[in-house]
C-alpha positions as CSV (number, residue, x, y, z in Angstrom):
1,M,0.0,0.0,0.0
2,L,2.8,2.4,0.8
3,R,4.1,2.0,-2.8
4,V,0.7,3.0,-4.2
5,I,0.7,6.0,-1.9
6,V,4.2,7.1,-3.0
7,D,3.4,6.5,-6.6
8,N,0.3,8.6,-6.4
9,A,2.2,11.4,-4.8
10,I,4.9,11.4,-7.5
11,E,2.3,11.3,-10.2
12,S,0.4,14.3,-8.6
13,V,3.6,16.4,-8.7
14,R,4.5,15.3,-12.3
15,S,1.0,16.1,-13.6
16,G,0.9,19.5,-11.8
17,G,-2.0,18.4,-9.6
18,A,-0.1,19.1,-6.4
19,S,3.0,20.9,-5.2
20,V,5.9,18.8,-3.7
21,E,4.8,20.0,-0.3
22,E,1.1,19.0,-0.8
23,A,2.1,15.6,-2.2
24,I,4.4,14.9,0.8
25,L,1.7,15.9,3.3
26,H,-0.9,13.8,1.4
27,A,1.5,10.8,1.4
28,A,2.3,11.2,5.1
29,V,-1.3,11.4,6.2
30,H,-2.4,8.4,4.1
31,G,0.7,6.4,5.1
32,W,-0.1,7.0,8.8
33,Y,-3.8,6.1,8.3
34,E,-2.9,2.8,6.4
35,G,-0.6,1.9,9.3
36,H,-3.4,2.7,11.8
37,I,-5.8,0.5,9.9
38,Q,-3.2,-2.4,9.8
39,G,-2.7,-2.0,13.5
40,E,-6.4,-2.3,14.2
41,D,-6.6,-5.4,12.0
42,K,-3.8,-7.0,14.0
43,C,-5.3,-6.2,17.4
44,P,-9.1,-5.6,17.2
45,G,-10.4,-3.9,20.3
46,C,-7.0,-2.7,21.5
47,D,-7.0,0.9,22.8
48,F,-3.5,1.1,24.3
49,R,-1.0,3.6,22.8
50,G,2.6,3.5,23.8
51,W,5.1,0.9,24.9
52,L,4.2,-2.2,26.7
53,P,6.5,-4.0,29.1
54,K,8.1,-7.2,27.8
55,N,6.0,-10.3,28.0
56,S,2.7,-8.4,28.6
57,K,-0.5,-9.4,26.9
58,R,-2.0,-7.1,24.3
59,G,-5.8,-6.5,24.1
């Protein structure tokens, strides 16, 4: 998915649809969002943010 996001950002700049700054911001936001979705898929119902001690249970 990250590759698609980056390719879309590059194409937006090349086509004149976005400035470099806009394309970077768009890619960063969508990259973060995709990571968030992937995290929710791995641990449904988890609401913890931050570091967990070693050997602790998640969710």
